[in-house]
C-alpha positions, 0 to 999 in steps of 0.5 A, a space after each residue: 802259225 801258232 798251235 794250241 791243244 784244247 780239251 773239253 774234258 769229255 767224259 763219255 764212255 768209249 764209243 766202242 768199248 764202253 770203258 769210262 775213266 774215273 773223274 780223277 783219272 780223267 783230270 790227271 790225263 788232262 794235266 799230263 797232256 798239258 805237260 806233254 804239249 809244253 814239252 813238245 813245243 805247242 804254244 798254248 793249252 786250253 780247257 773248255 767250260 761246259 755245264 751240261 752233257 758228258 763233260 767235266 769242265 765246269 770249273 776250268 779255273 781249277 783245272 788250269 790252276 793245276 796245269 799252271 803248277 805243272 808248266 812254266 812257259 805254255 800259254 793257258 787259254 779257255 775254250 770258252 769261258 761262258 761269260 754270259 752265265 757268269 758273274 763278271 766280278 767272279 770271272 775277273 777275280 778268278 782269272 786274275 788269280 790264275 793269271 798271277 799264278 801263271 805269271 801272265 800266261 793267261 788269255 781268255 776266250 769268251 763266248 755264250 757256250 755251245 750247250 743249250 742247257 746251261 742258261 736254265 741251269 743258272 736261272 737265265 733266259 736263253 732268249 737274252 743270251 746275246 744281251 747277257 754276253 755283251 753286258 757281262 763282257 763289257 763289265 769284265 773288260 772295265 774291271 780288268 782295265 780300270 780301278 774304282 769302277 762305277 757301273 749299273 746294268 740290267 743283269 747284276 746289282 750296281 757297282 760303286 767304286 769297285 776294284 777287283 783283286 787281285 789285279 791281273 799279272 801285267 795288265 788285262 789279259 788278251 780276250 778272244 771272242 769265240 764264235 761258232 754260228 752267230 755274227 753277234 760274237 764277231 760284232 762284239 770282238 770287232 767293236 772292241 778291237 779284240 781277236 776272234 776265235 772261230 770254232 771251225 769244228 762242225 760246219 763246212 768251211 763257208 760258214 766259218 769263212 762268213 763269220 771271219 769276213 764279217 769280223 774283219 769288215 766290222 773291225 776296220 769299220 770300227 776304226 781299228 787297224 786291219 793289221 791288228 785283227 787276229 783270228 784263231 780256228 779250231 778243228 773237229 779232232 786230230 787223227 794221224 796215220 801214215 796214209 789216207 787209207 790207213 787213217 780210214 782203216 784205223 779210225 773209221 769205226 771209232 770216228 763214226 761211233 763217236 759221231 753217233 754217240 755225240 749226236 743230239 737229236 733235240 738239236 737236229 737242224 740247228 747249226 753248230 751242234 751236230 756234224 754233217 760229216 757222219 762218215 770218216 770219208 766225208 770228214 776227210 774230204 770236206 770237214 774241218 776234222 784233221 784226219 789222214 796222213 801228215 801231208 793231208 793235214 798240212 794241206 788241209 790247214 793251209 787250205 783253211 789258212 788261204 781262206 781264214 788267214 788265221 794266226 792260231 790253230 787249235 787241235 784236240 786229241 782227247 774226247 775222240 776215243 784215243 787211248 792215252 798213249 795214242 794221244 801222246 803219239 798223235 801230239 808228237 807226230 803233229 809237233 814233229 811232222 806237221 807244225 814245222 811245215 805250217 809254221 814256215 808256210 803261214 808265218 804270224 807275229 802272234 806271241 812274238 
């Protein structure tokens, strides 16, 4: 298995103290964490994209450009690029530029996004979100793989003999399709023979297993070799202690305050937005959150692997209320105590 560190660049007050870093300090923290992740041997670093709510991730290309300048080998991912609300020409140009700066280290994760408000912000009809997603992704795909593109669709003006510049560094970057709740993303990924990145962050395991099973079934139905189907999985946050009891003692107030702070009442009952695992005990027992001793976390990841057979595991250490030293401690413990065991028990050829 490979491992990626994700930041959505959350910018909410600390759930217990109310402290809030300045935007400049928050961005500096993200870039430093990416540098730490590379030093500790993580395979990838991802930055999300949000245009609503308490986040600073509206311009992931800018942040990843800063990360590219501070790193040399770690792969750069998005989490996700909200292609449904963006102009595919602009996406092709911006991310090909980043790919050139990073010398081919870029991979995109595309999706329609997890914030309900961004369609209205960009003057788009949320009821057409999946039509927007499909058309814009398929145009992006052509812009990265073809030159002199002639194209006409519904959501932007036609293109005639268009070649976006710069071109990607060494051919089109791999594009993953992010999927949290809907079979639309799994269908689109399967159709094009692309990999799937399941959120695995809020819902019970069965909900994500259903998405992955559909993806693998449709991947083969479209005529692709099942051996080429790649899957990645997120997590609802990483908190490591020496034992389960210590994890509860150390993080209970922090975890449960964070759940209360992030609860969105207007989305109550809508899958994929509010975690049903409101207590830390519930999260440890049945949630996708990685909380507990190193052995507990190893067992949980491998338990998900038995169901998902995923190649890439994403973890998150910021946005949970951990201080910068605690984030670094958590990353280091994961890299030294957890990752080697999981790599051995769940081998993959991804990124070999």
